[in-house]
Each structure stands twice: as C-alpha cells, then as structure tokens.
N, C-alpha and C positions, 0 to 999 in steps of 0.2 A: 580816377580809379585808382587806389593805392596797388603798388608794384608787390609782387607777389614772393616770398623769399623764404628760399630753404636752411634752413640754421643746422650748420653740419658742425659736430662734437670732433676736434680733435683725434686723428690718428697714425697711421704710419704715413712718415714724409711723402713718401715716395709716392703715394694713392691722393695727394690734394691737388696737384693741377689736372689730371683727371678725370677726380671727382668735383670740381666744382665747372669743370669747361659742361662734364655731362647734363650737371643742373642751369647752366645757361643756354643749353641745347633744350632742352624743355621749358624754355624763354621763364625760367627763377632767376632768381638771384642771391646764389650760393652767399651765405655767410658763416665762414668759419671761426669757431670760439678756441680757442687755444689756451694754454695755463703758460705755455711761453713763445719763444721767436721763431718756433720752427715752421711757420706760414706766410713771415715776413715777404717771402719772396715774392707769395701770391701779388702784393698789391706792385708790382711791377707789371702786372697783368691785367691791371686793374678793377681787381676783386678788393672787398672790405675786410680784415681780417682783426677781429676782436681779441686781443688776448685779456683774458680773465681764469678766476682759481676754477678748474674743471673737477676739482674732488669737491669740492665747496656749493651744494644744493643750492642751497637760499644764493651765491652770487650770481650762476645761472640762473636760476627764475628770475631776479632783478634786470640781468643784462638780458634776457628774451622778452620779458615786459616792456624796457625800454626799448629793442629794435620792434615789437607789437605798434610801439608811436608812429612808428615810418613806413615799416610795410605790415603787408597782411602774409601772416606767417602760413605757407601752402603746407610746411611739415619741418620736422626735426630727426635730424637720423647721424649716423655717425660708418664708418670705414671699418671697425672693428667691433670684435667680437665683448672685449674686456671693457664698453662701454655703452654695450645693450643696456644695460641695468640704468643707469645714468638716464640716456634715451627716453626709457619707458616712463623713468619718473618723468620728466618732463614733458613727454604728449599727454600722460596721463592729468598735471597739472595744468595742462592749456586746453584742456579736453579735446587733444587728437589722437588718430587712431596712429597705436606706435607698437612698438615690443610691449611684451606684460613684463611690469616692476617682477623681481626673484618671490618680493613676497606675496604678489597676487598667484605666482605659477604654485607654492608650495600651499597657498590655502586652496587651492581647487585642487592637487592631488592628492589632500589630508583629505575633502568633502567627499572626494569618491570612492 
C-alpha cells in the first residue's frame, strides 16, 4: 500500500513545523514545496522538503507528478490565502477536491 502524502505549498515560515506536524498526526506524509530554502530546517525533523519554483505551474505539476509515483496524494494545501489560486489549479489538474481557481469563481458569478 502506497504511503499517503499531503503536498503543502509554501507559506509563512513560522507555520511550517506545526503544519507538517498536524499532517503527520493525521497519518499523512507532509511534503512541503518551497521556492527557497525557508523550510530546510524541517529536514532536521525528518520531513522531506522539495525546492521548486512555486510561481511556475508547470514546474509544480512536474514535481507533483513525480511525487505521485511514490505516494498516494491525499491532497494539496497551503497555509496562506496568497497561494490558494495555485493550490486550486493543482487540485483541478490532479482531480482533487480543493479551492476553485479564480477564473472558475469569476465564471460562476458571471453566469448567475
């Protein structure tokens, strides 16, 4: 049985450890994705941290696709509102529940 992972896009550096510990408590393997080295300290706590350009949707899709070969992806999330649009696009691409990308929200409000 594949291990279940929660992909976590970067957010405020102070939220990192509690966020990944909460995922572990839910028996998920948290995998933080960050554009810089702000989460390298999590490696000291035995968490896998992946550096990827989080402003590049194609790079995120490639990295998430690579992770899917090793994990059953339980979901994709992030701790801050600024990244909800990216999380929504990844969830839509991988057919997961998640926040709606902004263009879908605009379509929904224009059609009602």
